[in-house]
C-alpha positions in Angstrom: 0.6 0.0 0.0 1.2 3.3 -0.5 0.8 6.7 1.3 1.9 10.3 -0.5 2.7 12.7 2.5 2.5 16.3 1.5 4.4 18.5 4.9 4.2 22.0 5.8 7.7 21.8 5.8 11.4 20.2 5.2 13.3 18.1 7.9 14.4 21.4 9.7 10.5 21.9 10.3 10.0 20.4 14.0 6.6 20.3 12.9 6.9 17.7 10.0 9.4 16.4 11.3 8.4 14.3 13.5 4.9 14.3 12.4 5.8 12.9 9.6 9.1 11.9 8.5 9.9 10.0 11.5 7.5 8.4 10.5 8.8 7.5 7.2 11.0 4.0 8.2 8.1 2.6 10.2 5.5 2.4 8.2 7.9 0.9 5.2 8.8 -2.1 8.1 4.7 -2.3 8.3 4.9 -2.9 4.5 4.0 0.6 3.2 5.5 2.7 0.3 5.7 6.5 1.9 6.4 9.0 -0.3 7.3 12.9 0.7 6.7 15.2 -1.8 8.3 18.4 0.3 6.4 22.0 0.7 6.7 24.4 -2.3 9.0 27.4 -2.6 7.0 30.7 -3.2 7.2 31.5 -6.6 4.3 30.9 -8.9 6.3 28.3 -10.7 7.5 26.1 -8.0 3.6 26.6 -6.4 2.1 25.5 -10.0 4.5 22.4 -10.5 4.0 21.3 -6.6 0.5 20.8 -7.8 0.8 18.9 -10.0 3.6 16.3 -8.9 1.0 16.3 -6.1 -1.9 15.2 -8.5 0.0 13.0 -9.8 1.5 10.8 -6.7 -2.0 11.2 -5.1 -3.1 9.3 -8.7 -1.6 6.7 -7.4 -1.5 6.6 -3.7 -3.6 4.9 -1.7 -3.9 7.2 1.3 -2.5 10.9 1.0 -2.1 13.0 4.3 -2.0 16.8 4.4 0.1 18.0 6.9 -0.1 21.4 8.9 -0.3 23.9 5.3 -3.6 24.2 2.9 -4.0 23.7 -0.3 -5.9 26.6 -1.5 -7.6 26.2 -5.4 -5.7 22.9 -5.4 -7.9 21.2 -2.6 -10.8 20.8 -5.0 -8.2 19.2 -7.7 -6.8 16.8 -5.6 -9.9 15.2 -3.1 -11.4 14.6 -6.9 -8.3 12.6 -7.9 -8.0 10.7 -4.8 -10.2 11.2 -2.1 -8.9 9.3 0.9 -7.2 13.0 2.6 -6.2 12.5 5.7 -5.6 15.9 7.3 -3.3 16.3 10.0 -2.1 19.4 12.4 -0.2 20.7 15.5 -0.8 23.8 16.1 -3.9 26.6 16.4 -3.7 27.9 13.2 -6.9 29.0 12.7 -4.8 32.3 14.6 -2.1 34.2 13.0 -0.2 33.3 15.7 1.5 35.7 17.9 3.5 38.9 17.2 1.5 38.6 13.2 -1.1 40.6 12.1 -3.5 39.5 9.5 -6.1 41.7 7.6 -10.0 40.0 8.9 -10.2 39.5 4.9 -7.2 36.9 5.0 -7.8 35.3 8.5 -11.4 34.6 7.3 -9.8 33.8 3.9 -7.4 31.3 6.0 -10.2 30.1 8.5 -12.6 28.8 5.3 -10.0 27.2 3.9 -9.1 25.3 7.0 -12.4 24.3 7.3 -12.9 23.1 4.1 -10.2 21.0 4.2 -10.8 19.4 7.5 -14.6 18.4 5.8 -13.1 17.3 2.0 -11.2 15.2 4.3 -11.9 11.6 5.8 -9.8 11.9 9.2 -8.4 14.6 10.4 -5.4 13.7 12.7 -5.0 16.5 15.5 -2.1 17.1 18.4 -3.9 17.9 21.3 -8.0 17.6 22.9 -8.6 21.3 22.2 -7.9 21.1 18.7 -10.0 18.4 17.9 -12.4 20.6 20.1 -11.7 22.9 17.1 -13.2 20.5 14.5 -15.9 19.2 16.0 -19.2 19.6 14.1 -17.2 20.4 10.8 -14.4 17.1 10.1 -16.3 13.7 9.4 -13.7 11.9 11.9 -11.7 13.2 14.3 -8.7 11.4 16.3 -6.0 13.0 18.8 -2.3 11.7 17.5 0.1 13.1 19.2 3.4 14.7 18.4 6.1 11.5 19.9 9.7 11.2 19.9 11.6 8.0 18.8 12.7 6.8 22.0 16.0 4.9 20.9 17.2 8.1 19.8 15.7 10.2 22.3 16.8 9.0 25.6 18.5 9.5 28.6 22.7 10.0 29.4 24.7 9.9 32.8 25.0 13.3 34.2 27.5 14.5 37.0 25.2 14.9 39.9 28.4 17.1 41.3 28.1 19.8 38.1 26.3 23.3 38.2 22.7 22.4 37.2 21.7 23.6 33.3 17.9 24.4 33.6 17.4 24.1 29.7 15.0 26.0 27.5 14.9 25.2 23.5 12.6 26.4 21.1 11.9 28.3 18.1 13.0 32.2 18.1 9.5 33.5 17.9 8.7 31.8 21.3 11.3 33.3 23.1 9.4 36.1 24.5 8.0 32.7 26.7 11.1 32.4 27.7 11.7 35.9 28.0 8.9 36.8 30.3 10.9 34.6 33.4 14.2 36.9 33.3 13.5 38.1 36.8 12.6 34.4 38.1 15.6 33.4 36.8 17.8 36.7 38.6 16.0 36.3 41.8 17.1 32.6 41.7 21.1 33.5 41.0 21.2 35.6 43.5 19.5 33.2 46.0 21.5 30.0 44.4 25.0 31.6 43.3 27.2 29.2 40.5 24.3 26.7 41.2 22.7 26.7 38.0 23.3 27.9 34.1 20.6 29.0 32.1 21.2 27.5 29.1 18.8 28.5 25.9 19.0 26.4 22.2 17.6 28.4 19.1 18.1 29.8 16.3 19.0 33.4 17.6 19.8 34.4 21.2 16.9 36.3 23.1 17.1 40.3 23.0 17.1 40.9 26.5 19.1 37.9 28.9 18.5 37.4 32.3 20.9 39.0 35.3 22.4 35.2 35.7 24.4 32.5 34.3 23.6 32.2 30.8 24.5 30.0 27.8 22.9 30.5 24.3 23.8 27.3 21.8 22.8 27.9 18.2 19.9 24.9 17.5 21.6 22.5 15.3 19.2 19.3 13.6 22.5 17.3 13.9 23.0 18.2 17.3 19.4 18.4 18.4 19.2 16.1 20.5 23.3 16.2 22.8 21.6 19.5 23.7 18.7 17.9 25.0 20.2 15.3 27.1 22.9 17.8 28.9 20.0 19.3 30.4 18.9 18.8 33.9 15.8 20.4 34.2 13.6 21.5 30.8 11.3 24.4 31.0 8.5 25.1 29.0 6.8 28.7 30.3 3.8 29.6 28.2 0.9 32.6 28.5 -2.6 31.1 28.6 -4.4 32.0 25.3 -6.0 30.4 22.7 -3.3 30.1 20.5 -0.9 28.0 23.9 -3.9 26.2 24.2 -3.7 24.5 20.7 0.2 23.7 21.3 0.7 20.1 21.5 3.0 20.3 24.8 6.6 18.6 22.7 9.4 20.9 24.2 8.1 18.7 27.3 7.7 15.6 25.8 11.4 15.9 24.3 12.6 17.0 28.0 11.1 13.7 29.5 12.0 11.5 26.8 15.7 11.9 27.6 15.4 12.9 31.7 15.6 15.7 32.4 12.9 17.3 35.0 10.2 19.1 33.0 8.3 21.9 34.5 5.8 23.8 32.8 2.7 25.8 32.4 0.1 24.0 32.9 -2.3 25.3 30.0 -3.7 23.5 27.4 -2.0 19.2 26.8 0.7 20.8 28.8 -1.7 19.8 32.4 -1.9 16.2 30.2 1.5 15.2 29.5 3.0 17.0 33.0 1.1 15.5 35.9 2.1 17.6 39.1 4.2 15.8 41.6 4.2 13.0 39.6 6.2 12.9 36.9 6.9 16.4 36.4 6.0 20.0 38.0 3.7 22.4 36.6 4.9 26.4 37.9 1.9 30.2 37.1 3.6 32.2 38.8 6.7 33.8 39.0 6.7 33.0 42.6 5.9 29.4 41.2 8.0 29.3 38.7 11.4 30.8 41.7 10.6 27.6 44.0 9.8 25.2 41.5 13.5 25.9 40.0 14.4 26.4 43.7 13.1 22.9 44.8 15.2 20.7 41.4 18.8 22.3 41.7 18.8 21.8 45.3 17.6 18.6 45.6 18.9 16.3 42.8 17.1 13.4 44.6 13.5 14.8 43.9 15.0 16.0 40.0 15.5 11.7 39.9 12.8 11.1 40.8 10.4 13.0 38.6 12.4 12.3 35.3 12.0 8.1 36.4 8.4 8.4 36.6 8.9 10.6 32.9 10.8 8.0 31.1 7.7 6.0 32.0 5.3 8.7 30.9 7.0 8.9 27.5 7.9 5.1 26.7 4.3 4.4 27.8 2.4 7.0 25.5 4.8 9.7 23.2 7.1 7.6 21.7 7.4 6.8 18.7 7.1 2.9 19.1 4.0 3.4 20.8 2.0 5.2 18.1 2.6 4.1 14.7 0.5 0.7 15.6 -2.2 3.4 15.5 -0.8 5.3 12.9 -0.6 1.7 10.6 -4.1 0.7 11.6 -5.6 4.5 10.6 -4.2 4.4 6.5 -5.1 1.2 6.7 -8.8 2.0 7.1 -8.5 5.2 5.6 -7.4 3.3 2.6 -10.2 0.3 2.7 -7.9 -2.5 3.5 -8.5 -3.5 7.1 
């Protein structure tokens, strides 16, 4: 059987890397022929050529999986060529991203395109319940498919208990504002715990404003993605609580947990399901919460270890490639009509 993936990004785009590309080998091992057609460049010729190749690929596929992108006028021809369409997304893309202004007319067109795509798909796969609720009443069928990691790659390595504790954050530059909101917290921690921790930031660019605390910046690199995470003792995921963040799928927390770093997260959206406070990680809402939880973990290596070990079990059971591939294979077979 053949599946054609139409991802939103190349391998360096986290959404496509973890919701498309990492499934290719497991699907091939399960007997599927998996083909990927990379997203087009912005030129008119590139988009025209892409649509022609997508239609040709869809013609010979048992299932087409469109990941996050919108086909616009190409959606009709695509579904006429192959109606066995799965639409997948892991963000609240019915909203403009934070800091991006979109005219009302353009936003209305985008939402209409999104809802039409969801209505034409046989199944809409989403990363969390909040996104599933948005498409209820529009999509014919909705399946929650969490974003997961390959635990053969994302796994713990030994860390010394005597070293300076690494409090880490990894993410796209557009999300650095969530981290910068904790600058006062880190300055206060540095005063309370001198020479006990370092804040390590892994991104494509550094924050505009660094905290008055020991701080290191590492430029994100695909080849070092896992090793950078493996050096974290504590991984943080601060968020505001709004419609955009409720659509996030908590993947940063899953990455931290998979490598044995203790996760401290804002209890927003999927984070509340992934991280169980005091069981496999900690929640923090206010600046006082963030100070208290980080202080607690920096000084107590035993508590870090207890929470991290529970988190590894959570990832293995619910957020690992191994745990999700059987569900994806069953879904593809169902949509293809070959159960």
